[in-house]
N, C-alpha and C positions, 0 to 999 in steps of 0.2 A: 460488460466492459464499457459500453457507451454510456450507460447510466452512471457508472462510477466516475467516468471522465466528466460528465455533466456536473456532478456534485463537487468534484475537486477543482475544476477550472473556474467556477463561479467566484472563488475567493482571490483570484489573481487580479491585482490592481489594473484598471483600464477595461475590464470585462463589462460589456453592456448586457449581453445575454448569451446563454449556452443551451443548445438543444440537441439531444442525442436522438438520432433517427430510430424509431421503434421498428423492429424487423418482423413483428407479427401483428395481425389485426383483421384477419378475414377468414371466412369459411368458404370452402370449395367442395364441389361434388366430384368425387373421384370414381372412375370406372376401372375396377380391377378385373381384367379379362381372364377368364378361366381357360387356360391353354388346352387342357385335356378335353374339356367339353367341346371347344370349337373344332378340335381335331377329329372328334367323333362325328361331327356333322360335315366334315370336309371343308371347314373354313380355316382361315388364318387370321392373324392379328390385324393385318391390313384391311381385310374385308370388314371385320367388326368395327375397326377404327374409322373407316369411311362412313359407315352408317351413323356413328355417333357424331362425327364431324359434320356431315352434310345434312342429315335429317334433323338433328337436334340443334347443332350449332349454326347451321346455315352454310350455303355455298353459293358464290357468285357465278352465274352461268352466262351472263351477257351484260351489255351495257345499253341503256336506252338514251336516246338523243332527244332532248327537249330544247329546241332552239340552239342557243350557245352553251347550254348546260348538259352535263353528262351524269347519269345516275346508274349505279350497278343494280342488276336484277338479281335478287337473292332468293333462293328457294329453300324452305325448311318446313317442318311440321307446323300446323296451327298451334297457337298458344295453348288452347285447351287440351292439346295432346301431349304437352310436354311441361306443364306448369308445376307438377308435383313428382317426387321420386316414384310414387306408385304407378303413375302414368308412363314414366320413362322405362320402368321395368317391363311394361307391356308393349314397348316398341318392337316390331317384328323385324327379323333379320332373315333375308332369303338365302337359302343354301344352294349349292350347285344342283341339287335334285329338285329345285323349285319349291321345296318345302319352306315354311316360314316358322321360325323359332323365336319365342319371346327373348328379349334381351336379358331378362333376369336369369335365364338358364345359361347364358354365355358369359355373364359378367356380374361382379358384386358391386352395388352402388353404396357408397358411404360418404358422409360429410367429414371433412378433415379441416383443421385450422392451419393456417400458414401465412407467410408474409404476402402483402399485396403486390410486392415487386421484389425481385431478386437482383441485387446489384453485384457486379463483379468487376474486378480490375486486375489486369495481368494474370488472368486465369484463376483468381482467388475470390472468394466471397468477400464483400466489402460492406461495412457499415459506416455511416457518416455522422460526424458530430459537427454541428454548425455553430461557429463562434463569431460573435459580433463585438467589436471593441470600439472604444472612444477615448480621445484625448492622448493617444500614444502613437508612435510609429510602429509599423508592422514588424520591423526587424527585431527591435528590442522586446516587443511584446511576445513574440513567438519564442524567443530565447528564454523568457521567464516561464512560458508555458512548458517548454521542454524540461527545465529544471524541476518544475512541480511534478510533471509526469514521471521523471526519473526517480524522484524520491517517494512518491505516493502510489504509483501504479506498478503492479507486478504482473506483467503480461504472461499468460500461459505459453507453453511451447507451441510454436506454429503460428502465433499471432505477431503482427507488427503494426506500428503507427507510421503514417506518412502525412506530412504537413503539406497541404495544397492551397488552392485559392490564390489570393494576392501574394502570399509569401512565396509560393512556388514560382509565380511569375517574376517576382522581385529577385529571387535567387538566380533565375536564368539570365535576366538582364545584368545582374552584378557580375556574373561570370563573363559576359561579353565585355562589360565595361573595364574589367580588370586587364583585358587584352588591348582593347581599342583606345582607351583613354591614354595610357602611356605611349602607345604608338602614335597617336594623333599629336600629342605634346612634343614628342621627338621630332616628328615631321615639321611641325611649326618652328621648332628651335632651329632645325637645319635650314629651313627656308629663310628665316631671319638672319642667320649667320651668312648665308650667301648674299643677302641684301646689304648688310653692314660690314661684312668682312672683319668682324671683331666679336670675340666671345664676351668681352665686358658689356658692349652695347646690346648684345643679344640677351644677356642676363637681365639688363635693365629693362628691356621690353617684356620679358617673361615675368618681371616683378609686378607688372600691372595685374596679373591674375590674382595673386593673393591680396593685393590691395583692393580689388573689386569684391573679393569674397567677404571683406570686413563689412561692407554695407549690406551685402546679401544676407549674411548671417543675422545681423541685427534686425533687418527688416523682417526676416522670417520669425525671429523671436517676438518681435512686436505684434505680428499677425497671429502668433500662436500656431504656426504651421510646423508639422513634423516632416522629417525627411521621407521622400517617396521617390518613385521612378520619375514622376513629372518634375519634381524639384531638381533631380540630377540632370535631366534634359535641359532645364533652364540654366543650371550652373555651367554645363558644357557650352551652351550658346553664349553665356556671359564671358567665358574664358576667351573666346574668339574676339568679341568686341573689345574687351579690356586690352588684349594684346595689340590689337590694331590701334587703339588710343595711345598706348605707350610708344608704339613704333612711330606715329606721326609726331609725338612730342620729341623723341630723340632726333628725328629728322630735322625738326625746326631748330633744335639746339646746335646741331651740326652746321646747319646753314648760317646761323648767327656767328658761330666761331670762324667759319670761312670768311665771312665779310670783315670781321675784325682782323683776321690774319692778313687779308689782302690790303687793308688800310694800315698795317703795321701798328695796330693799337692793342696788341695782346702781349703786354710786357709784364704784368704783375697779377697778383691774386685779385686785386680790385677790378682790373680790366676783365678778368675772366668772369667774375661775378656779374659785372655789368652786362657782359655779352650774353650770359646764360639768362639773366633777367629779361633782356630784350627778346631772346628766343622764346622764352616761356610766355611772356605777355603777348607775343604775336600768335600764340596757340590758343589763347583764351576764347576768342570768338568762334573759331571753327569747332573747338571742343564743346563749347556751350550749345552751339547749334546742333551738333550731332547728338550730344547727350540728351538734350531736351526733346529732340525729335523721337529718339528711342522711348524716352519715358512717357511723353504725351501719347505716343502711338500705343502704349501698353496700358495706359490708365483706363480706357473703356473695358479692357479685359478684367481689370481688378474690380470694376463695378458690375460686371455681368452677373445675372441671376438665372439664366436659362439652363437648359440641359447641357451637361458637360462643363459648366462654369467652375466647379471645384477643381477639376483637373487643370483647366486653363489658367486659373488664378495661381496655382502652385507652379505652373510653368513660367508664368510672367513675373512672379514675385522676386525671384533672384535677379532677374534682368533689371527690374525697377530699382531695387536697393543697391545692386552692384554697380550699375552705371552711374548712379549719383555719387557713390564713394570713389569710384574710379576717376571721375572728373576732378574731384577735390584733391584726393591724395596724389594722383599723377601730376597735378599742377604744382605741388610743393615737394613731394618726396623725390621724384625722378630728377628734377633740376638740381636738387641738393646733392644727390649721389653722383650725378654727372660732373658737377663742380669738383667734388672731392676726388673723384677718379682722374679727371683731366689734370688737376693740380699735382697729384702725386705721380702721375705717369709722364708729365712733360714739363710744366713750368717749374716745379720745385727742383727737378734734376738739373735745370739749366738756368740758375738765377742770374748768371753773368750775361746772358743774351739779351739783347734789346728787343728782340721779337722772335717769334717762332719762325723757323726757316720756311720760306715759301715752298709750297708743294708737299710739305711734310704733314702727315696726319697720324697722330699717335694711335688712333683707333685701329690702323692696320698693322701695327707693330705687335 
């Protein structure tokens, strides 16, 4: 089955190499103990097995101390007494009556071929097929492998295939992410709602997440990176940074409108646009400082070449591209959405008013 898989999987796009583990490849000397013969001499299997194990294979009887080093003391027959099957057959076994019987009378010696190592998993014998891929992500690649196996491999009864390695680890992480990512986003949404007391503003803040993903995805495409666990970790970290950036932008816009309202200068759409522009412009410098600090801090990681650099690059890449797009898109998209929302929820509904009533904030309505 392993050799058949090796032949079939080589044709899957993205496969670099396939090697099926061979389960045979060695010769071993077996001692088949004659139970009737050993019973005739008053021996049992343990007695004969002890001679085979200790005299031929060797037995550690003590440990010698050489300064700070420890070495086992192993006792067994000299090599010239055990280097051929004929000499092993002449090994003497002592009986309870102090008689000595050659091992050839108590056991049959024969050479057999067998596997150099017996692998098992979940109490079943296992054989491994090692697959190395290139230029593809693990998830889609394994899905293609499964389709090929389903169509071209007919497993006998009692056999099963299990996909392990990076794919197994990715599936475990994916199961956790399915639970914790929505839970985390929900918690962030609730916290921002408590801060702004407005569903609309909270949605504006959360809009920063997909805006940041635009740059992250394009940067990943430009670097020719595939989706992996490290990339998902970077995306999760990016979501927090993008939401924070959007929250600060909305806060600046709120402050700009409050100043206009106190000065009784929020009477028309032009006044609203001017106030939003002032708030957005005031956010440019702190946004640029924070974004550049994040990007410049991650640039050395993108240039790294040491051990673990591949994983760290894929973790940092979404942050670099996402923060850049979050700075630009948040600066233009969120103020525009904020202007439209404020105009339709307050100013447009009260065109006859000369100003917004003091102390009134449509965000809380």
